[in-house]
C-alpha positions in Angstrom: 1.1 22.1 -13.9 3.4 21.8 -10.9 0.5 21.0 -8.6 -0.7 18.2 -10.9 2.8 16.7 -11.3 3.5 16.7 -7.6 0.3 14.8 -6.9 0.3 12.2 -9.6 3.9 11.6 -10.7 7.3 10.8 -9.2 10.5 12.2 -10.5 12.9 9.6 -12.0 16.6 9.8 -13.0 17.7 9.4 -16.6 19.2 6.0 -15.7 15.7 4.7 -15.0 14.6 5.7 -18.5 17.6 3.9 -20.0 16.6 0.8 -18.1 13.0 1.1 -19.3 14.2 1.5 -22.9 16.3 -1.7 -22.6 13.3 -3.5 -21.0 11.1 -2.4 -23.9 13.5 -3.8 -26.4 13.7 -7.1 -24.6 9.9 -7.3 -24.3 9.5 -6.6 -28.0 12.0 -9.4 -28.8 10.0 -11.8 -26.6 6.8 -11.0 -28.5 8.4 -11.0 -32.0 7.3 -14.5 -32.9 3.7 -13.8 -31.8 3.2 -10.6 -33.7 2.8 -9.9 -37.4 5.5 -8.1 -39.4 3.5 -4.9 -39.3 3.0 -5.1 -35.5 6.7 -5.8 -34.9 7.6 -2.8 -37.1 5.1 -0.6 -35.1 6.7 -1.6 -31.8 10.2 -1.1 -33.2 9.4 2.4 -34.5 7.9 3.4 -31.2 10.8 2.2 -29.2 13.4 3.7 -31.5 11.6 7.1 -31.2 12.6 7.3 -27.5 9.8 9.9 -27.3 8.8 11.2 -23.9 6.0 13.8 -24.1 5.4 17.1 -22.3 2.0 17.0 -20.5 -0.7 19.4 -21.3 -3.5 21.0 -19.2 -7.2 20.7 -20.1 -8.9 23.8 -18.9 -12.4 23.0 -17.8 -14.1 26.3 -18.6 -17.5 24.8 -18.4 -17.0 24.5 -14.6 -17.3 27.2 -12.0 -14.1 29.2 -11.2 -12.4 28.9 -7.9 -10.3 31.9 -6.7 -10.4 33.3 -10.2 -9.3 30.1 -12.0 -11.1 27.4 -13.9 -10.3 23.8 -12.7 -7.8 21.9 -14.9 -6.8 18.3 -15.7 -3.5 16.8 -16.5 -3.5 15.4 -20.1 -0.7 13.0 -21.1 -0.1 12.7 -24.9 0.3 9.2 -26.3 3.7 9.8 -27.8 5.5 8.0 -25.0 7.7 5.3 -26.6 6.5 2.8 -24.1 2.8 3.4 -24.7 3.3 1.8 -28.1 2.9 -1.5 -26.1 -0.4 -0.3 -24.6 -1.8 0.7 -28.0 -0.9 -2.7 -29.6 -2.3 -4.6 -26.6 -5.6 -2.5 -26.7 -6.1 -3.0 -30.4 -5.7 -6.8 -29.9 -7.9 -6.9 -26.9 -10.7 -4.9 -28.6 -10.5 -7.0 -31.7 -10.9 -10.2 -29.8 -13.9 -8.9 -27.8 -15.6 -7.5 -30.9 -15.0 -10.6 -33.0 -16.3 -12.8 -30.2 -19.4 -10.7 -29.7 -18.7 -10.1 -26.0 -21.3 -7.7 -24.6 -18.8 -5.5 -22.7 -20.4 -2.2 -23.6 -24.0 -2.9 -22.6 -24.1 0.2 -20.3 -21.9 2.5 -22.4 -23.2 5.7 -23.9 -21.9 5.7 -27.4 -22.7 9.4 -28.3 -25.1 12.1 -27.4 -27.6 11.3 -30.3 -27.7 7.6 -29.1 -28.5 8.8 -25.6 -31.2 11.1 -26.8 -32.9 8.3 -28.8 -32.8 6.0 -25.8 -34.3 8.5 -23.4 -37.0 9.5 -25.9 -38.1 5.9 -26.3 -38.6 5.7 -22.5 -41.5 8.2 -22.6 -40.3 9.8 -19.4 -41.5 13.1 -18.1 -41.2 15.2 -14.9 -44.2 13.5 -13.3 -43.2 9.8 -13.7 -39.4 10.0 -13.5 -36.4 11.5 -11.8 -33.2 12.0 -13.7 -29.8 12.2 -12.0 -26.5 12.9 -13.7 -23.1 11.8 -12.7 -19.8 13.6 -13.0 -17.1 11.4 -11.3 -14.0 13.2 -10.2 -10.5 11.8 -11.0 -12.1 8.7 -12.4 -9.5 7.7 -15.0 -6.5 7.9 -12.6 -8.6 5.8 -10.1 -9.0 2.9 -12.6 -6.0 0.7 -11.8 -4.7 -2.1 -14.0 -5.8 -4.7 -11.4 -9.5 -3.8 -11.9 -9.0 -3.7 -15.7 -7.7 -7.3 -15.5 -10.7 -8.4 -13.4 -13.1 -6.9 -15.9 -11.4 -8.5 -18.9 -11.2 -11.8 -17.1 -14.9 -11.7 -16.3 -16.0 -10.8 -19.9 -13.8 -13.4 -21.5 -14.3 -16.3 -19.1 -16.2 -18.3 -21.8 -13.8 -17.8 -24.6 -11.6 -20.7 -26.0 -8.2 -21.3 -24.5 -6.4 -20.0 -27.5 -8.2 -16.6 -27.3 -7.6 -16.4 -23.6 -3.8 -16.9 -24.3 -3.9 -14.0 -26.7 -5.7 -11.8 -24.2 -3.1 -12.7 -21.6 -0.4 -11.3 -23.9 -2.5 -8.2 -24.7 -3.0 -7.5 -20.9 0.8 -7.9 -20.3 1.4 -5.2 -23.0 -1.2 -2.9 -21.5 0.2 -3.4 -18.0 3.7 -2.5 -19.2 2.5 0.6 -20.9 0.5 1.7 -17.8 3.2 1.0 -15.4 5.9 2.9 -17.3 4.0 6.1 -18.5 6.7 8.8 -18.8 6.5 12.5 -19.1 9.0 15.4 -19.1 8.5 18.9 -17.7 10.9 21.7 -16.8 13.9 19.6 -17.9 13.0 16.8 -15.5 11.5 13.3 -16.1 8.6 11.8 -14.3 6.7 8.5 -14.1 2.9 8.9 -14.0 1.3 7.0 -11.0 -2.4 7.9 -11.3 -4.3 8.3 -8.1 -1.4 7.9 -5.8 -0.9 4.2 -6.5 2.7 3.0 -6.5 2.6 -0.5 -7.7 -0.8 -0.6 -9.5 -1.0 2.4 -11.8 -4.2 4.2 -12.9 -5.2 5.3 -16.4 -3.8 8.5 -17.8 -6.2 11.1 -19.2 -5.1 11.5 -22.8 -3.8 7.9 -23.0 -4.6 5.8 -26.0 -8.1 4.3 -25.6 -8.2 5.2 -21.9 -12.0 5.8 -22.5 -12.4 2.2 -23.8 -10.8 0.7 -20.7 -12.8 3.1 -18.4 -16.0 2.1 -20.1 -15.1 -1.6 -19.8 -14.5 -1.3 -16.1 -17.6 0.8 -15.4 -19.8 -1.8 -17.3 -18.2 -4.5 -15.2 -18.9 -2.6 -12.0 -22.5 -1.8 -13.0 -23.0 -5.5 -13.8 -22.0 -6.4 -10.3 -24.1 -3.7 -8.6 -27.3 -4.2 -10.5 -29.3 -4.5 -7.2 -28.7 -0.7 -6.7 -30.7 0.0 -9.9 -33.9 -2.0 -9.2 -36.0 1.2 -9.1 -34.6 2.6 -12.4 -35.6 2.4 -16.1 -32.2 3.5 -17.4 -28.6 3.7 -16.2 -25.7 4.2 -18.6 -22.3 5.8 -18.4 -19.5 7.2 -20.6 -16.1 7.6 -19.0 -16.6 9.8 -16.0 -20.1 11.0 -17.0 -23.3 9.0 -16.5 -27.1 9.3 -16.2 -29.7 7.4 -14.2 -33.5 7.6 -14.6 -35.4 6.6 -11.5 -39.0 5.5 -11.5 -41.3 8.2 -9.9 -40.5 11.4 -8.1 -37.5 11.3 -5.8 -36.2 13.8 -3.3 -32.5 14.5 -2.6 -31.2 13.8 0.9 -28.1 14.4 2.8 -27.8 10.8 4.0 
């Protein structure tokens, strides 16, 4: 746990937490007129809880051991009083995207059975195709708010001005939650940074709907790198795991 904390967080004094709590109250007041009664009560309850979670370790026992130990990942529970803003912003953002029929999840693997059906319909076999799987390391912490904003802006560029204004507020809430992700461990307080980014924080593993934002970004990236997949019949991804089906037999290289 100490190794993860030293590489992805920075210790902060209690005075910083008091400042963040006051900032959360002020931001909630700023948004009071834009939110429903239920949404305002949700924010107020989260802020008043003053909750700061203790992180957990996900033991990856499906991986190979190194020096007698399985690899682990830092998991941050969503009980942080500031992540209430992220949750509300994400719910609003997803509702707008879905209600507007925005195709933001074209390359997202929904579940294993869905992937199985898609692959079976391709009629692939060992003679006519090559399958490559992806397991991307530290993907979530690498997805900064700046790229999330670019992806959302891209997918919502054709929406009416009123919807774009709502999305702007949703993004501000998400940004605040990501930038102020707090944890406590060994009687100390820390601010999560992600993959060593100081002013542009990454997603936390275990964060509310981190997978939704990760899939949104990867779909955006795949959309802009389509030229790399001209020789494929399938390329989809879910979080940090993906699969690509190439046409014909391919050989691995070291280049």
